[in-house]
C-alpha distance (Angstrom), angle and dihedral (degrees) to the residues before:
residue distance angle dihedral
M1 . . .
A2 3.83 . .
D3 3.84 115.0 .
S4 3.83 99.8 173.5
L5 3.80 134.7 58.6
V6 3.80 120.3 -151.0
I7 3.84 119.1 -166.0
V8 3.81 121.0 -162.4
E9 3.83 130.6 165.0
S10 3.82 104.9 -107.9
P11 3.83 138.1 36.9
A12 3.85 90.5 -127.3
K13 3.82 90.9 56.5
A14 3.82 90.2 43.7
K15 3.79 91.3 52.3
T16 3.83 93.0 50.3
I17 3.82 96.0 45.6
G18 3.79 92.5 43.2
K19 3.80 90.8 61.3
Y20 3.83 90.8 52.7
L21 3.81 97.8 47.1
G22 3.81 100.7 47.8
S23 3.78 134.0 -149.5
K24 3.83 96.7 -39.1
F25 3.78 90.1 70.8
I26 3.80 130.7 66.1
V27 3.81 109.2 -156.0
K28 3.83 117.9 -159.4
A29 3.82 133.9 174.9
S30 3.79 123.3 -130.8
M31 3.85 90.5 -164.0
G32 3.76 92.0 -127.0
H33 3.81 123.8 -60.4
I34 3.80 118.0 9.5
R35 3.81 97.0 -168.6
D36 3.80 131.9 37.1
L37 3.78 143.0 155.0
P38 3.85 111.5 -71.7
K39 3.81 117.3 -95.2
S40 3.79 94.1 -143.4
Q41 3.80 96.7 59.3
I42 3.80 140.9 21.1
G43 3.83 91.5 -98.5
V44 3.81 95.1 -157.2
E45 3.82 124.7 109.2
V46 3.81 97.1 -144.5
D47 3.82 93.4 -176.4
N48 3.80 92.6 49.8
N49 3.83 100.3 62.9
F50 3.81 89.7 -75.6
E51 3.76 92.0 -67.9
P52 3.83 108.9 -172.1
K53 3.80 120.0 -133.7
Y54 3.81 104.1 -143.4
I55 3.78 122.0 -165.4
T56 3.78 132.3 -173.9
I57 3.79 110.0 -91.2
R58 3.80 111.7 -108.9
G59 3.83 112.1 -101.5
K60 3.81 94.4 25.1
G61 3.79 95.3 96.8
S62 3.81 96.3 98.9
I63 3.76 92.9 44.6
L64 3.81 92.4 50.4
K65 3.83 91.6 48.9
E66 3.80 89.3 50.9
L67 3.83 90.7 50.8
K68 3.79 92.7 45.6
D69 3.81 93.0 49.7
A70 3.83 91.2 47.4
S71 3.82 91.7 49.3
K72 3.81 90.9 57.6
K73 3.79 91.4 58.3
V74 3.80 98.0 55.1
K75 3.77 138.0 65.9
R76 3.78 96.6 -138.4
I77 3.84 139.3 27.8
Y78 3.82 125.4 -151.9
L79 3.80 121.8 -165.5
A80 3.80 109.1 -152.3
A81 3.82 104.9 172.5
D82 3.83 119.4 149.5
P83 3.83 117.1 -60.6
D84 3.81 99.9 -106.1
R85 3.82 141.3 77.9
E86 3.77 92.3 -78.4
G87 3.78 92.7 49.7
E88 3.83 91.2 47.1
A89 3.80 89.4 53.6
I90 3.82 92.7 48.8
A91 3.82 88.5 52.6
W92 3.81 91.2 48.2
H93 3.79 92.2 51.9
L94 3.80 91.6 47.8
A95 3.80 91.6 49.6
H96 3.79 89.2 51.7
Y97 3.78 93.5 49.3
L98 3.81 93.7 46.5
D99 3.89 91.7 47.1
M100 3.78 92.0 -121.2
N101 3.81 122.5 171.7
A102 3.82 110.4 -96.4
D103 3.78 91.2 -138.9
E104 3.81 94.8 51.0
A105 3.80 116.9 119.0
C106 3.80 93.6 -125.8
R107 3.82 104.7 130.7
V108 3.79 117.2 101.4
V109 3.82 121.5 -175.6
F110 3.78 132.6 -178.5
N111 3.77 131.9 173.5
E112 3.80 94.8 -147.1
I113 3.76 133.5 29.6
T114 3.78 102.1 -128.0
K115 3.80 127.0 126.8
E116 3.84 94.2 -107.5
A117 3.83 95.2 45.1
V118 3.83 93.6 48.2
K119 3.79 95.5 46.2
D120 3.80 91.4 47.5
A121 3.82 90.5 50.0
F122 3.78 91.5 55.2
K123 3.81 90.4 55.2
T124 3.80 90.6 63.2
P125 3.82 111.3 36.8
R126 3.81 115.9 169.3
K127 3.83 139.2 -164.1
I128 3.78 119.2 -84.8
D129 3.80 108.2 -85.4
Q130 3.79 104.1 -120.8
D131 3.81 92.1 -169.1
L132 3.80 89.7 60.7
V133 3.81 90.0 47.0
N134 3.78 91.9 49.6
A135 3.80 91.8 49.9
Q136 3.80 90.1 52.7
Q137 3.79 91.7 46.0
A138 3.75 91.5 49.8
R139 3.79 92.7 51.8
R140 3.79 92.0 46.3
I141 3.81 92.8 49.1
L142 3.79 92.9 43.6
D143 3.78 91.5 52.3
R144 3.81 90.1 44.8
L145 3.82 92.4 52.5
V146 3.78 91.7 49.9
G147 3.80 94.7 43.3
Y148 3.81 99.9 41.4
K149 3.79 95.1 42.1
I150 3.85 100.9 44.3
S151 3.82 99.0 32.4
P152 3.88 96.1 63.7
L153 3.76 87.7 48.2
L154 3.79 90.9 54.8
W155 3.82 90.0 46.6
K156 3.78 89.9 53.4
K157 3.78 98.5 43.3
V158 3.80 102.0 31.9
K159 3.80 121.8 6.8
K160 3.79 140.3 -32.2
G161 3.80 117.6 -102.4
L162 3.79 96.5 36.8
S163 3.79 120.4 130.9
A164 3.78 139.1 -172.1
G165 3.74 128.5 -153.7
R166 3.79 137.4 170.7
V167 3.77 100.7 -114.2
Q168 3.83 97.7 28.0
S169 3.81 92.1 52.5
V170 3.82 91.8 53.0
A171 3.82 89.9 47.2
V172 3.79 92.0 53.0
K173 3.80 91.9 46.2
L174 3.83 90.4 52.9
I175 3.80 89.7 53.2
M176 3.84 90.4 45.0
D177 3.81 93.3 48.8
R178 3.77 91.1 49.0
E179 3.83 90.6 52.2
H180 3.81 90.3 51.4
E181 3.83 89.0 50.7
I182 3.81 89.7 52.3
T183 3.81 92.8 47.2
A184 3.82 92.6 48.8
F185 3.76 94.7 43.6
D186 3.80 114.9 122.0
P187 3.85 110.6 -158.2
E188 3.79 116.7 -132.5
E189 3.74 123.5 -148.9
Y190 3.79 121.1 -124.7
W191 3.77 136.1 161.4
S192 3.77 139.2 -144.7
I193 3.79 131.1 -161.1
T194 3.79 118.7 -150.2
V195 3.79 123.1 -175.2
V196 3.79 126.1 -165.3
L197 3.80 110.7 -142.3
E198 3.80 131.2 -165.6
S199 3.77 125.5 -146.3
G200 3.81 113.5 173.8
K201 3.78 106.3 -52.4
S202 3.81 93.7 -21.3
T203 3.78 127.8 91.7
F204 3.80 124.4 -166.6
E205 3.82 138.7 168.7
A206 3.78 128.1 -114.2
K207 3.83 127.0 -174.9
Y208 3.80 129.7 -145.0
H209 3.81 110.3 -91.8
S210 3.77 112.6 166.7
L211 3.82 147.5 -8.9
K212 3.81 121.7 -136.2
G213 3.74 90.8 -14.6
E214 3.85 95.4 -52.1
K215 3.77 131.3 100.5
K216 3.80 103.2 -113.8
E217 3.81 113.3 -171.9
L218 3.80 116.0 -137.4
H219 3.79 106.7 -132.9
T220 3.79 100.7 153.7
E221 3.80 141.7 21.9
A222 3.82 86.7 -104.5
D223 3.84 89.1 61.0
V224 3.84 88.5 51.3
K225 3.82 90.9 52.6
V226 3.81 91.0 53.5
V227 3.82 90.5 54.6
M228 3.79 94.0 43.5
D229 3.86 90.1 52.3
A230 3.77 91.1 47.3
M231 3.85 92.3 54.2
G232 3.80 92.9 72.2
K233 3.75 124.0 -161.3
G234 3.80 99.1 -78.7
A235 3.78 130.7 104.7
F236 3.79 125.8 -81.2
V237 3.78 109.4 -100.9
V238 3.83 123.5 -158.2
Q239 3.77 105.6 -115.9
E240 3.82 100.8 175.9
V241 3.79 138.7 -2.5
K242 3.81 119.7 -158.4
E243 3.79 121.6 -171.9
K244 3.75 124.7 -178.7
E245 3.76 142.8 155.4
R246 3.83 119.8 -111.7
Q247 3.76 127.2 -166.2
R248 3.79 124.4 -149.3
N249 3.80 118.5 -161.8
P250 3.81 126.7 -148.2
S251 3.82 123.4 -107.3
P252 3.81 116.9 -106.1
P253 3.81 122.1 -102.8
F254 3.78 115.1 -75.2
I255 3.74 124.6 -81.2
T256 3.80 120.0 -168.9
S257 3.80 96.5 -89.8
S258 3.82 95.7 44.3
L259 3.81 90.5 47.4
Q260 3.83 90.2 53.4
Q261 3.80 91.0 47.6
E262 3.76 96.8 47.6
A263 3.82 93.8 43.3
A264 3.82 87.5 53.9
R265 3.81 92.3 50.4
K266 3.80 100.3 40.7
L267 3.83 103.1 26.9
N268 3.83 102.7 24.7
F269 3.82 89.3 -124.5
R270 3.79 122.1 158.4
A271 3.81 113.8 -127.8
S272 3.80 91.8 -109.7
K273 3.84 90.9 51.8
T274 3.82 91.8 49.4
M275 3.78 91.8 53.7
S276 3.82 93.1 44.7
V277 3.83 93.5 52.4
A278 3.82 91.4 41.3
Q279 3.82 89.3 53.6
Q280 3.80 89.7 54.8
L281 3.80 91.8 50.7
Y282 3.81 90.6 47.9
E283 3.79 96.7 47.3
G284 3.79 95.9 50.8
I285 3.79 146.0 -76.6
D286 3.79 125.3 -143.5
L287 3.83 105.3 -115.9
G288 3.77 97.1 -175.3
K289 3.79 111.6 -122.6
E290 3.80 91.8 13.5
G291 3.80 90.7 58.2
T292 3.79 127.1 -140.5
V293 3.80 114.3 -23.7
G294 3.79 135.4 172.4
L295 3.83 104.9 -120.7
I296 3.77 100.3 -163.4
T297 3.81 136.1 33.2
Y298 3.78 123.0 -108.4
M299 3.83 109.3 -51.4
R300 3.81 101.1 -152.8
T301 3.76 102.1 78.9
D302 3.79 140.9 117.8
S303 3.82 94.9 -161.2
T304 3.78 128.2 100.1
R305 3.78 92.6 -167.6
I306 3.83 116.6 129.1
S307 3.81 126.2 -158.2
P308 3.83 117.9 -112.9
T309 3.81 89.4 -120.9
A310 3.81 93.0 56.3
Q311 3.83 90.2 45.5
E312 3.77 92.4 52.2
E313 3.83 91.5 48.9
A314 3.82 89.3 48.9
K315 3.80 91.7 50.9
E316 3.79 92.9 51.6
F317 3.82 91.9 47.0
I318 3.82 95.2 47.0
V319 3.80 94.3 47.2
N320 3.82 92.7 47.9
K321 3.82 96.0 44.4
Y322 3.78 103.6 35.5
G323 3.80 106.3 15.5
E324 3.81 136.4 -102.8
T325 3.81 93.6 -75.9
F326 3.80 89.6 65.1
Y327 3.81 92.2 62.5
P328 3.84 120.0 74.1
E329 3.78 122.6 -119.9
T330 3.81 90.6 -107.6
P331 3.87 128.8 22.6
R332 3.78 112.0 -91.9
Q333 3.79 119.3 -105.8
Y334 3.79 119.5 -166.4
L335 3.76 122.0 -152.4
K336 3.81 121.7 -136.8
K337 3.79 107.6 -86.3
N338 3.77 91.7 -156.9
A339 3.78 119.5 47.7
N340 3.79 88.9 -147.0
A341 3.82 94.2 54.4
Q342 3.79 109.9 130.1
D343 3.82 93.4 -143.3
A344 3.81 89.8 -157.0
H345 3.77 95.4 139.6
E346 3.77 141.2 24.4
G347 3.79 122.8 -90.2
I348 3.79 116.8 -87.9
R349 3.79 109.0 -80.7
P350 3.83 140.4 146.5
T351 3.80 111.4 -82.8
S352 3.80 86.9 -128.1
I353 3.78 123.9 19.4
L354 3.81 87.4 -154.2
R355 3.82 89.9 71.6
E356 3.79 94.0 83.9
P357 3.81 115.2 -166.1
E358 3.80 95.3 -114.0
L359 3.81 89.7 54.4
M360 3.79 90.1 51.6
K361 3.80 97.0 44.0
E362 3.82 96.9 93.5
F363 3.83 90.9 57.0
L364 3.82 97.8 46.8
S365 3.78 136.2 73.6
R366 3.79 115.9 -119.7
D367 3.82 93.4 -97.8
Q368 3.83 92.7 44.8
Y369 3.80 90.8 50.4
R370 3.83 93.8 48.7
L371 3.80 94.2 49.1
Y372 3.79 93.7 42.8
K373 3.81 89.9 50.8
L374 3.80 89.2 51.2
V375 3.80 92.6 51.6
W376 3.80 93.5 43.7
E377 3.81 94.9 48.6
R378 3.81 93.5 45.4
F379 3.83 92.2 51.7
V380 3.82 94.5 45.2
A381 3.81 91.0 48.3
S382 3.82 91.5 47.3
Q383 3.81 89.5 62.4
M384 3.81 96.9 45.9
S385 3.80 134.9 93.7
S386 3.79 122.6 -82.2
A387 3.75 119.0 -93.6
V388 3.79 116.0 -113.5
L389 3.83 122.8 -145.7
D390 3.77 129.0 -173.1
T391 3.78 108.1 -139.0
M392 3.80 127.2 -164.4
T393 3.80 129.8 -167.9
I394 3.82 120.2 -170.3
D395 3.80 121.6 -169.9
L396 3.80 113.5 -160.0
A397 3.79 124.4 -167.8
A398 3.79 123.8 -145.0
G399 3.76 113.3 174.6
D400 3.79 107.5 -52.1
T401 3.77 94.1 -19.9
V402 3.83 134.0 86.0
F403 3.78 124.5 -150.2
R404 3.83 121.7 -165.8
A405 3.80 129.3 -147.3
N406 3.82 120.3 -165.6
G407 3.78 123.8 -161.8
S408 3.78 138.6 168.3
K409 3.75 139.2 -178.8
M410 3.76 132.1 -168.4
K411 3.78 111.9 -102.4
F412 3.81 96.8 173.5
Q413 3.81 124.5 6.2
G414 3.82 97.6 -153.1
F415 3.79 110.9 161.9
M416 3.83 90.8 -4.3
K417 3.80 88.2 75.4
V418 3.84 86.5 74.2
Y419 3.81 109.0 25.0
V420 3.82 144.9 -4.0
E421 3.81 121.7 -165.6
S422 3.81 117.1 -119.7
N423 3.78 124.6 -129.8
D424 3.80 133.2 -140.7
D425 3.78 96.1 -104.9
G426 3.79 94.4 52.2
T427 3.83 95.7 -125.4
T428 3.77 122.9 140.9
E429 3.78 129.6 -154.1
E430 3.82 107.4 -110.8
E431 3.75 126.2 -160.9
K432 3.82 111.5 -109.4
L433 3.75 116.5 -170.0
L434 3.80 120.5 -157.4
P435 3.83 124.6 -161.3
A436 3.78 119.5 -103.7
L437 3.80 103.4 -93.6
K438 3.80 134.8 162.8
Q439 3.77 135.6 -159.8
G440 3.79 112.0 -68.8
D441 3.81 96.8 23.8
K442 3.81 115.3 135.8
V443 3.82 122.2 -138.2
K444 3.74 130.0 -168.1
K445 3.80 123.3 -116.7
E446 3.80 111.1 -126.4
S447 3.82 99.9 175.8
I448 3.79 141.6 -18.6
E449 3.81 127.8 -151.2
P450 3.83 126.3 -170.9
K451 3.81 110.0 -162.2
Q452 3.77 133.2 -165.6
H453 3.82 119.1 -137.1
F454 3.79 136.9 176.2
T455 3.78 125.4 -148.6
Q456 3.81 113.2 -109.9
P457 3.81 128.7 -133.7
P458 3.78 118.9 -109.5
P459 3.81 109.7 -78.7
R460 3.78 122.2 -103.7
Y461 3.78 116.8 -103.9
T462 3.79 118.9 -88.9
E463 3.78 117.3 -165.8
A464 3.78 89.2 -97.6
R465 3.80 93.6 50.2
L466 3.80 92.6 46.6
V467 3.82 93.8 49.5
K468 3.78 88.6 49.4
A469 3.79 91.9 50.3
L470 3.83 93.2 48.3
E471 3.80 90.8 49.0
E472 3.78 94.7 48.3
M473 3.82 91.0 50.1
G474 3.77 92.7 48.4
I475 3.83 93.7 -116.5
G476 3.78 116.1 150.4
R477 3.77 126.8 -17.9
P478 3.85 134.4 -99.0
S479 3.79 93.8 -80.9
T480 3.82 95.2 50.1
Y481 3.82 103.6 57.1
A482 3.80 100.8 76.6
P483 3.90 96.5 44.8
T484 3.80 90.1 44.4
L485 3.80 92.8 56.7
E486 3.79 90.7 46.3
T487 3.82 93.2 50.4
I488 3.80 97.9 50.8
Q489 3.83 89.0 53.3
K490 3.81 95.2 45.3
R491 3.81 91.0 51.6
G492 3.78 90.7 53.5
Y493 3.82 93.9 -119.3
V494 3.81 91.7 124.7
A495 3.78 136.9 16.4
I496 3.77 130.9 -156.9
D497 3.81 122.2 -120.9
E498 3.80 120.0 175.3
K499 3.86 89.5 -14.1
K500 3.82 91.4 -55.5
F501 3.82 128.2 112.6
I502 3.79 116.5 -114.9
P503 3.83 119.0 -173.7
T504 3.81 117.5 -125.7
E505 3.80 127.9 -138.5
L506 3.81 88.1 -106.9
G507 3.78 91.9 51.9
D508 3.82 90.5 48.3
L509 3.81 91.0 50.7
V510 3.81 94.4 48.8
I511 3.82 92.8 48.5
Q512 3.83 90.8 49.2
L513 3.82 89.8 54.1
M514 3.80 92.3 44.4
S515 3.84 90.8 48.9
E516 3.80 90.8 52.2
F517 3.81 99.8 44.6
F518 3.83 106.0 19.6
P519 3.81 106.4 29.2
E520 3.82 94.3 154.6
I521 3.82 90.7 61.4
L522 3.83 89.4 59.6
D523 3.81 95.0 39.8
V524 3.79 109.1 110.1
E525 3.83 94.7 -154.0
F526 3.84 91.7 48.9
T527 3.82 93.0 49.1
A528 3.82 92.5 45.6
H529 3.84 89.1 49.1
M530 3.81 89.6 53.7
E531 3.83 88.8 54.9
E532 3.81 88.5 52.8
E533 3.80 91.2 50.4
L534 3.81 89.7 52.1
D535 3.81 89.9 50.0
F536 3.82 89.6 52.9
V537 3.81 88.8 53.5
E538 3.79 89.9 51.6
E539 3.79 90.8 50.5
G540 3.83 91.2 50.9
K541 3.78 91.3 -111.1
G542 3.80 98.6 109.0
D543 3.82 140.5 49.9
W544 3.81 110.1 -122.9
V545 3.83 93.0 -153.1
K546 3.81 91.8 54.1
V547 3.84 90.3 49.2
L548 3.78 89.4 56.2
E549 3.83 93.9 42.4
T550 3.80 91.3 53.6
F551 3.79 92.2 50.3
Y552 3.82 97.0 42.1
T553 3.82 96.7 49.3
S554 3.81 93.0 69.5
F555 3.84 94.7 28.9
E556 3.82 91.9 59.1
K557 3.81 91.1 53.8
R558 3.79 91.4 51.6
L559 3.79 90.6 49.9
E560 3.81 90.4 55.7
V561 3.80 91.9 50.4
A562 3.83 92.2 46.3
E563 3.78 91.6 50.4
E564 3.80 90.8 54.7
E565 3.81 101.6 36.3
M566 3.84 108.1 30.4
K567 3.77 107.1 103.1
E568 3.79 121.8 -137.8
I569 3.77 112.2 -105.6
E570 3.77 122.6 -160.1
I571 3.81 112.5 -153.5
Q572 3.78 110.8 -149.7
D573 3.82 119.1 -156.1
E574 3.78 114.8 -125.8
V575 3.81 107.6 -113.2
S576 3.82 118.6 -134.7
D577 3.81 128.6 -151.4
E578 3.79 90.9 -117.1
L579 3.80 121.9 101.0
C580 3.81 125.2 -141.8
E581 3.77 109.2 -103.6
K582 3.79 89.6 -148.9
C583 3.81 103.4 50.7
G584 3.79 106.5 4.3
R585 3.81 97.0 -119.1
H586 3.82 121.8 129.2
L587 3.78 119.3 -85.7
V588 3.77 116.5 -127.0
Y589 3.80 131.6 -155.4
K590 3.78 115.8 -103.3
M591 3.77 130.4 -177.5
G592 3.78 116.3 -127.0
R593 3.75 136.8 173.0
F594 3.80 92.9 -78.7
G595 3.81 98.6 37.0
K596 3.80 135.2 -83.3
F597 3.79 124.4 -9.9
L598 3.81 136.4 167.8
A599 3.78 122.2 -103.5
C600 3.82 133.4 174.7
S601 3.82 114.6 -93.1
G602 3.83 86.7 -140.7
F603 3.83 92.1 73.0
P604 3.05 126.9 170.1
E605 3.84 91.5 26.6
C606 3.81 89.6 49.0
R607 3.82 117.8 31.5
N608 3.80 97.7 -175.6
T609 3.80 115.8 143.7
K610 3.78 135.0 171.9
P611 3.76 137.3 -180.0
I612 3.80 122.5 -104.0
I613 3.79 105.5 -106.9
K614 3.79 115.7 -139.8
D615 3.80 112.7 -162.5
T616 3.82 113.4 -145.7
G617 3.78 91.5 -161.7
V618 3.83 90.8 -124.4
T619 3.81 121.3 126.6
C620 3.81 113.4 -126.6
P621 3.84 109.3 -100.0
T622 3.79 91.9 -152.4
C623 3.81 102.2 55.4
N624 3.83 99.7 12.6
E625 3.80 88.4 -143.1
G626 3.79 110.5 73.7
K627 3.79 129.9 65.1
I628 3.81 122.7 -115.3
V629 3.81 109.1 -118.5
E630 3.78 134.7 -174.8
R631 3.82 114.4 -104.6
R632 3.81 137.1 172.7
S633 3.74 128.9 -130.5
K634 3.80 121.7 -131.9
K635 3.77 88.8 -93.9
G636 3.81 92.0 51.9
R637 3.78 99.1 -104.0
I638 3.81 114.8 144.2
F639 3.76 119.2 -121.3
Y640 3.80 136.2 160.1
G641 3.80 128.3 -119.5
C642 3.77 143.3 159.9
D643 3.82 115.6 -83.6
R644 3.84 88.3 -135.4
Y645 3.84 91.0 69.2
P646 3.02 126.1 167.9
G647 3.78 85.9 28.8
C648 3.81 88.9 55.2
D649 3.81 122.0 32.1
F650 3.83 100.5 -161.1
V651 3.83 112.1 141.6
S652 3.80 134.5 164.5
W653 3.82 133.9 177.0
D654 3.81 88.5 -152.6
K655 3.79 122.2 74.3
P656 3.83 112.6 -109.0
V657 3.81 119.4 -133.1
S658 3.83 125.9 -144.1
R659 3.80 100.2 -120.2
P660 3.81 119.4 76.6
C661 3.81 126.9 -122.7
P662 3.85 107.0 -79.6
E663 3.80 90.7 -142.4
C664 3.82 104.3 46.7
G665 3.81 105.9 4.0
S666 3.84 93.9 -119.4
L667 3.79 129.3 131.3
L668 3.79 119.1 -62.4
V669 3.82 119.9 -151.7
E670 3.80 134.9 -170.8
K671 3.80 115.5 -109.3
R672 3.76 106.9 -161.3
N673 3.77 132.8 -165.2
K674 3.76 134.1 150.4
S675 3.83 93.5 -88.5
G676 3.79 93.9 56.8
V677 3.81 148.4 -70.6
K678 3.78 126.8 -65.9
L679 3.79 129.2 -171.5
Q680 3.77 113.6 -133.4
C681 3.79 132.0 -177.4
V682 3.81 116.4 -123.9
K683 3.81 92.1 -140.9
C684 3.83 112.5 26.5
D685 3.83 132.6 37.7
F686 3.82 95.4 -98.1
K687 3.84 113.6 137.3
E688 3.79 130.3 170.2
E689 3.78 128.9 -176.3
V690 3.78 109.6 -137.2
N691 3.80 105.9 169.3
D692 3.78 124.9 24.5
D693 3.80 94.3 164.1
V694 3.83 98.0 64.6
N695 3.76 92.8 114.0
D696 3.75 104.0 11.3
D697 3.80 101.0 148.5
S698 3.80 97.7 157.5
K699 3.80 89.7 117.5
D700 3.79 98.3 41.6
């Protein structure tokens, strides 16, 4: 007979925990929050110490009745929501609804959902942490004040359906500022000179380094001519050889932001998808005979700290699998990257390093497996020895010039045997071997190539870059990044093109108005300071009411000014030449989540929409009749297909080009990555590099 009720957020979590606790416990799910501020009104009594007016969330009636009925049948209630501010608030609301004693030790928290961790947590329940609750309340009320005070103003002055928020507004402004930087960017010319040298049977490259002992930049073709003339006709002579050993250290275990960034780079996951799949891995996976087990620790964290138990298990695994040399002399400790990190939980890691990804693969979906493998490899690598590389630098003199060749080879793989972190430009460090040369050796010049370059503007933000920027600036917290990125797209403030954020005209207009009337909302330092204030509340060092009072005093004055001085702006849709095939009215250009599309000007009477077709000018190779056009998948990804679809089923993720393959006459497509663009035949092995300066930022 059950004598205890345990309440968690989700059915998956309830199912996993229920198997661990046994028949004496009833485990129910609240399905997230049960109470919240009302949607129809601001729900905050500003003049009464910002007292929130909570109401039961619509649709939760049957769940609450079930929880209430279950609570009457047991002697004790445990509240086991997630171990963060949001989870603490959920527990607090549940305790209020179930008329529980405020001093009762009912709160149970665990960083991983494994049998041992859950049972240990139930041995030491605690009281609800009111500081955590107050920090969550303060954030919720702060966001409500900003959203429910500015949004109606934007509806009235600009357009219905607009919204403003603290973190989302800063995110849009960052994207907008970057676009302005790109627009204002003035490319600068510069040159490089690369020589291919031959020593015995080896060839290697060296690049121009200096002229007459000084570093002379090559800005123009005239500068190149000066260097070429100064080289003379003689051989290249080895002037100096430097050899040294370089260590490379592993990256720390994942935190929320770094997991989102790396999943975007390596797996092409959106931030929201990363968090959804991570939640599944955290809450529990059915492993057959082993039962349901949470495979990773809690995924909303800004701490890289690792428990001694996990470190000891990692040490034993690494030594047994890879050998003693692959484990450092002392366990690795990682300092907090961000001074404002809460450090409430461990870093994200597998709950047991012994559950290797390949052993788990049969129990996981493709996405679950790929993300689990990423977490597992990152954690294992974080505990391993440094990699060791032998590097060599050779300076070669030719007349009055010096050319430099750099090479490296792996001496000891260390952590790189398991995992290497990606970077935003997609480049990888390749091994470059140089021949064994000594001072005075002469090498033969095989070819020389001067090359013109132009500096590139800063890149647009990808999701990974934007999350990284927000984290570095102290804007938002681990739980806010994914919903923020979703919101700014849904509102039409930004669109995504080739995985990069592009601001829309609507987004630009809203940010201009916000900058004029509410500059503090867009101020990075102000927003980061607000996050610090909320952290102080959580730590019991700040009064949440005073935090809100300080903010609202100046905010209220700005609202009054904006109400009087903000002019009404009518946004006119751009009319296209196309007519609606359903009602005959003109179609107009609209901005959606994935860019522009066409919609009927008769909306809402006519709701016809259609994509904007971009013709590539390439004849379909399958039917030889239709044209290949650019299309978008349901998730917004660009692909290319025949305009005779469904009569012709040709599709390609790569953009076709108009000229045929010079070797077999088949279709050529563009293969793009951050280092450039290559043309590749869809049938034969033909490849051609057409742009190696696409992301050359060496002179930025």
